[in-house]
C-alpha positions, -999 to 999 in steps of 0.1 A, spaced: -1 -1 0 14 34 -10 16 58 18 7 95 14 31 123 8 41 142 39 35 176 42 73 186 38 73 164 6 43 184 -8 60 216 0 92 206 -17 73 193 -50 53 226 -51 86 247 -48 101 225 -77 69 231 -98 71 268 -91 108 271 -98 101 252 -131 73 277 -141 95 306 -133 123 292 -151 104 288 -185 96 325 -182 64 324 -164 51 353 -141 37 354 -107 11 383 -105 3 392 -70 -31 406 -60 -42 428 -33 -64 418 -2 -99 414 -15 -92 416 -53 -99 387 -75 -80 372 -102 -112 371 -122 -126 402 -139 -164 404 -122 -180 401 -158 -161 372 -168 -166 351 -136 -162 315 -144 -196 294 -137 -196 279 -104 -196 239 -105 -232 226 -98 -236 212 -64 -265 190 -71 -265 177 -106 -296 155 -103 -332 169 -107 -356 167 -81 -377 132 -86 -411 124 -72 -409 95 -44 -428 65 -46 -447 57 -13 -441 23 -3 -465 22 28 -483 -8 14 -450 -28 9 -437 -20 43 -471 -33 57 -468 -62 37 -434 -69 49 -442 -62 88 -473 -87 85 -450 -115 71 -424 -108 96 -451 -111 125 -463 -145 110 -429 -160 112 -422 -148 149 -442 -168 174 -457 -148 200 -446 -163 235 -449 -146 267 -417 -141 284 -418 -152 321 -394 -140 341 -387 -155 374 -379 -134 402 -347 -144 422 -355 -155 457 -347 -130 484 -319 -145 507 -322 -137 544 -297 -138 572 -308 -163 601 -290 -169 632 -287 -204 645 -289 -207 683 -278 -239 705 -300 -254 733 -290 -229 758 -298 -199 735 -262 -191 725 -257 -182 689 -239 -208 670 -235 -195 634 -251 -172 609 -269 -193 578 -285 -175 546 -323 -187 542 -338 -182 507 -375 -169 511 
């Protein structure tokens, strides 16, 4: 894959092209700020932004409705049942004399 030229390479190429243009007898004409290189009466035409003409659109509501109906037929309607996770509660286990032995978790 060819890598794109760096900015430095682009600058060097532009300098070479400018030097070749000047060595062949070309002249660089400078313009003041706000001045244009084109004469106002001979302005080149601007490139069209949108070449395609406006077209009418075909409504497809019936087609979309038919596709949705077919999709609904293929998909079975099953009710999703979500089970709640049982809540866990901490319970203390006591011995015969009422002293706590351990703590256990009990699901409700």
